[in-house]
C-alpha positions as CSV (number, residue, x, y, z in Angstrom):
1,M,0.0,0.0,0.0
2,R,1.3,3.4,-0.9
3,W,2.2,5.9,1.8
4,K,-0.4,8.4,0.7
5,G,-3.0,5.7,1.0
6,L,-1.9,5.0,4.5
7,G,-2.0,8.7,5.3
8,W,-5.6,8.9,4.1
9,Y,-6.7,5.9,6.2
10,A,-4.9,7.3,9.3
11,M,-6.5,10.7,8.9
12,T,-9.9,9.2,8.3
13,V,-9.8,7.0,11.4
14,L,-8.8,10.0,13.6
15,A,-11.6,12.1,12.0
16,V,-14.2,9.4,12.5
17,L,-13.2,8.9,16.2
18,V,-13.3,12.6,16.9
19,A,-16.6,12.9,15.0
20,G,-18.0,10.1,17.2
21,Y,-17.0,12.1,20.3
22,A,-18.6,15.2,18.8
23,F,-21.9,13.4,18.1
24,A,-21.9,11.9,21.6
25,M,-21.4,15.3,23.2
26,A,-24.3,16.7,21.0
27,G,-26.7,13.8,21.6
28,V,-25.9,12.2,25.0
29,P,-25.9,14.7,27.9
30,E,-24.8,12.1,30.4
31,W,-21.5,11.7,28.6
32,R,-20.6,15.4,28.5
33,H,-17.4,16.7,30.1
34,P,-18.0,19.4,32.7
35,L,-16.5,22.0,30.3
36,V,-18.9,20.9,27.6
37,R,-21.8,21.0,30.1
38,G,-21.0,24.6,30.8
39,L,-21.1,25.4,27.1
40,F,-24.5,23.8,26.6
41,A,-25.8,25.6,29.7
42,Q,-24.7,29.0,28.4
43,Q,-25.1,28.6,24.6
44,P,-27.1,25.4,23.9
45,L,-27.9,26.1,20.2
46,A,-24.5,27.3,19.2
47,T,-22.8,24.4,21.1
48,W,-25.0,21.8,19.5
49,G,-24.5,23.3,16.1
50,H,-20.7,23.4,16.6
51,F,-20.5,19.7,17.6
52,A,-23.0,18.4,15.1
53,G,-21.6,20.5,12.2
54,G,-18.0,19.8,13.0
55,G,-18.6,16.1,13.4
56,T,-20.4,15.9,10.1
57,A,-17.7,17.9,8.3
58,L,-15.0,15.6,9.7
59,V,-16.6,12.5,8.3
60,V,-17.9,13.9,5.0
61,G,-14.8,15.8,4.2
62,A,-12.5,12.8,4.6
63,F,-14.4,10.9,1.9
64,Q,-14.6,14.0,-0.4
65,L,-10.8,14.0,-0.5
66,H,-10.5,10.4,-1.7
67,A,-9.8,10.7,-5.4
68,R,-11.1,7.2,-6.4
69,L,-14.3,7.5,-4.5
70,R,-14.8,11.0,-5.8
71,N,-14.3,10.1,-9.5
72,R,-16.3,6.8,-9.3
73,W,-19.4,8.3,-7.8
74,L,-19.6,11.9,-9.0
75,G,-23.3,12.4,-8.1
76,L,-22.6,11.3,-4.6
77,H,-19.6,13.6,-4.4
78,R,-21.8,16.5,-5.3
79,W,-24.4,15.7,-2.7
80,L,-21.8,15.1,0.0
81,G,-20.2,18.4,-1.1
82,R,-23.5,20.1,-0.3
83,A,-23.6,18.4,3.1
84,Y,-20.1,19.4,3.9
85,V,-20.7,23.1,3.0
86,L,-23.9,23.1,5.2
87,A,-22.0,21.4,8.1
88,V,-19.1,23.9,7.9
89,A,-21.6,26.8,7.8
90,A,-23.3,25.5,10.9
91,G,-20.1,24.7,12.7
92,G,-18.3,27.8,11.7
93,I,-21.0,30.3,12.6
94,A,-21.5,28.5,15.9
95,A,-17.8,28.7,16.5
96,L,-17.8,32.4,16.1
97,V,-20.7,32.7,18.6
98,L,-18.9,30.6,21.1
99,A,-15.5,32.3,20.6
100,L,-17.0,35.8,21.2
101,R,-18.5,34.6,24.5
102,T,-15.7,32.5,25.8
103,T,-14.5,32.9,29.4
104,S,-11.0,31.6,28.5
105,G,-9.5,35.0,27.7
106,G,-8.9,37.2,24.7
107,V,-6.1,35.1,23.2
108,A,-8.2,32.0,23.1
109,A,-11.2,33.9,21.8
110,A,-9.2,35.5,19.0
111,G,-7.7,32.1,18.1
112,F,-11.0,30.3,17.8
113,A,-12.7,33.2,16.1
114,S,-9.9,33.4,13.5
115,L,-10.3,29.6,13.0
116,G,-14.1,30.0,12.5
117,L,-13.6,32.8,10.0
118,A,-10.9,31.0,8.1
119,W,-13.0,27.8,8.0
120,L,-16.0,29.7,6.5
121,A,-13.8,31.6,4.1
122,T,-11.9,28.7,2.6
123,T,-15.1,26.7,2.2
124,A,-16.8,29.7,0.5
125,L,-13.9,30.1,-1.9
126,A,-14.1,26.4,-2.7
127,V,-17.8,26.8,-3.6
128,A,-17.1,29.9,-5.7
129,A,-14.4,28.1,-7.6
130,I,-16.5,25.1,-8.5
131,R,-19.4,27.4,-9.6
132,R,-16.9,28.9,-12.1
133,R,-15.7,25.4,-13.1
134,R,-12.2,26.1,-11.8
135,L,-11.6,22.5,-10.7
136,A,-7.9,22.9,-9.6
137,A,-8.7,25.9,-7.5
138,H,-11.7,24.1,-6.0
139,R,-9.6,21.2,-5.0
140,D,-7.0,23.5,-3.4
141,W,-9.5,25.4,-1.4
142,M,-11.1,22.2,-0.2
143,V,-7.8,20.9,1.0
144,R,-7.3,24.1,3.0
145,S,-10.9,23.9,4.3
146,Y,-10.5,20.3,5.5
147,A,-7.1,21.1,7.1
148,L,-9.1,23.6,9.2
149,T,-11.8,21.0,9.9
150,L,-9.0,18.7,11.2
151,A,-8.4,21.4,13.9
152,A,-10.9,19.3,15.9
153,V,-8.5,16.4,15.8
154,T,-5.3,18.3,16.6
155,L,-7.1,20.1,19.4
156,R,-7.8,16.8,21.1
157,I,-4.2,15.7,20.6
158,Y,-2.7,18.9,22.1
159,L,-5.0,19.1,25.1
160,P,-4.1,15.7,26.7
161,A,-0.5,16.2,25.6
162,S,-0.2,19.5,27.4
163,Q,-1.8,17.9,30.5
164,F,0.7,15.0,30.3
165,A,3.5,17.5,30.0
166,G,2.3,19.2,33.2
167,I,1.3,22.5,31.5
168,S,-1.6,24.1,33.3
169,F,-4.9,24.4,31.3
170,A,-4.9,28.2,31.8
171,I,-1.6,28.5,30.0
172,A,-2.1,25.7,27.4
173,Y,-5.6,26.5,26.2
174,P,-4.9,30.0,24.7
175,A,-1.9,28.6,22.9
176,I,-3.8,25.6,21.6
177,A,-6.5,27.9,20.3
178,W,-4.0,28.9,17.7
179,L,-1.8,25.7,17.5
180,C,-4.8,23.5,16.6
181,W,-5.2,25.1,13.2
182,V,-2.4,27.4,12.1
183,P,0.1,24.5,11.6
184,N,-2.6,22.5,9.8
185,L,-3.1,25.3,7.3
186,L,0.7,25.8,6.8
187,L,1.1,22.1,6.2
188,A,-1.8,22.1,3.7
189,E,-0.2,25.0,1.9
190,A,3.2,23.3,1.8
191,F,1.5,20.1,0.4
192,L,-0.3,22.1,-2.3
193,R,2.9,23.7,-3.4
194,S,4.9,20.5,-3.5
195,R,5.5,18.7,-6.8
196,G,4.1,15.5,-5.5
197,A,0.8,17.2,-4.7
198,R,0.6,18.6,-8.2
199,D,1.2,15.2,-9.7
200,A,-1.4,13.6,-7.4
201,L,-4.0,16.2,-8.2
202,A,-3.3,15.9,-11.9
203,A,-3.6,12.1,-11.7
204,S,-6.9,12.4,-9.9
205,A,-8.3,14.7,-12.6
206,V,-12.1,14.6,-12.8
207,P,-13.4,12.7,-15.9
208,P,-14.7,14.7,-18.8
209,R,-18.4,14.1,-17.9
210,W,-17.8,16.2,-14.7
211,R,-16.7,19.1,-16.8
212,R,-19.8,19.0,-19.0
213,G,-22.0,18.9,-15.9
214,P,-23.9,21.8,-14.4
215,A,-21.8,24.4,-12.6
216,R,-24.3,24.8,-9.8
217,S,-22.8,22.2,-7.5
218,P,-21.1,23.6,-4.4
219,A,-18.5,20.9,-4.1
């Protein structure tokens, strides 16, 4: 199995695990962490939208980035693209609401608000690109968008790692509000600029029937 295939499987397993956690927090009150209970008590609609939207985007986005699945079932790809965009819209708007009302300080609020804005913006640019039939630009913006979606995964890696390292939550959390997504976006940009990425994207070019299809699909 090729390394890029292994990378996709590893990414997808982590995304599904974190999505399962998000769905559990949204749907099973008894399983909620005290911090999550506080969020639901203060902002129930925004918190539910963030967990449900983020979890959906994690799962759907992983399969959208699989070239063989995308090219084999183009109609499904379009519908999943719509679901992804709606999930990001719900999760991103909810993230802005939660960030503006966080009690974790200005640095954490700015980090999560910036993540929400970047998440919404990259996804909107992916939609705009596919409506103009700019397939390469659409793929690039979707890679960036999903890199930001994966902030949910890196956040849940950094938090226990900081606890294990003995760093207090009050110090670690504001830093993680930025670390959970800025390196993701930088890595996505480095990948998109690499020769290997260009070759992989060219190899996964969408069949001609996609290009003749309607330009109204968001993803």
